[in-house]
N, C-alpha and C positions, 0 to 999 in steps of 0.2 A: 460285260458289262456298260452303260451309256456314261460318255464325258460329260462332264459340263463346265459352259464355258463362262470367266463375268464380263458383263457390261462392256467393261474398259475393253478384255479383246477383241471382245464383239467388231465395237467401233471403230477398233483400229483394222481390224480387218477388211469393212467395207467402207473405211475411208481408201485403204491400199485399192480395194474393187472399185472405186468409183476414179481414183486416178487413171487408170486403167493402162499403165505401165506394164505391168505384167496380164497374162491372160487368167483367167479364175483357172485353169487348174494347173498353173506354175502357183499361184497363191493359194491351191489348194493343198500341193505338195509341200509346200514352206511352212504351213503352219498346222499341218497335218489335222485337218480337216475335209470332210468329204464337198465336194462338187456343187452337190445338191443344196448341202446346207450351206454352204459362201451365199448361193443363187438365193436360198429362203431367207437370210441374214439382209441382203442388199434389199430386195422387195420391202421386207419389215419397215427398215430403215427409209426407205421412200415411202411407203404411206402413211410414217409417225413426223416425216419433214415439217408440213406445212402446219402440225399440228403446235413445232416448238416456237414458230412464229405468233400464235396468235393465242398462247399459253401469256404474253403479256397485257393483249386487250382483257382476258379474261381476268387476269390478277387486277386490273383495275375497277372493273365489274364487281367482284370479289371483296373487295375491299371497299369503294361506296356501299354495299349490301350490309357488310358488316359495320359501318357506322352506322348504318341506319337503324338497325336491330338495336346496338349500343345505346342510341339515343332513345328510341322507343324502351330500353327495357330498366335507364334512369329513370324515365319519363314517369313508369310504371312503378317505380321503388319508390319516388316522391310519392305520389298520391295513396299507396299499399301507408307508408309512413304516416302519410297527417290523419287517414283513417283511422290509423290503430291509438295514435293521440287521440282523438277529438274522442273514441270509445272509451282510453284511460280516466276521460276527464270525467264524460257521461257517468260512467260505473263506481268514481269516487274510487280510482286507485290513482 
């Protein structure tokens, strides 16, 4: 049966690894995790670290794109409302 660990637990262990106060083997025995698993978590964390800083820039771009999309949709609603009103007048409804 495989053990599953929470993201919080993994982050805590990786932070301990990065502090380098204890060896990987010591941390593995302390937390009850295989040393190879610790190495894997550390690698994943280091690969994901740059994305944590890029996320803010990405979020700003997504907000701007969302605002533009909202403006376009409201403009389309306005055009369609005008067309429906004109058609109602033409048909005598």
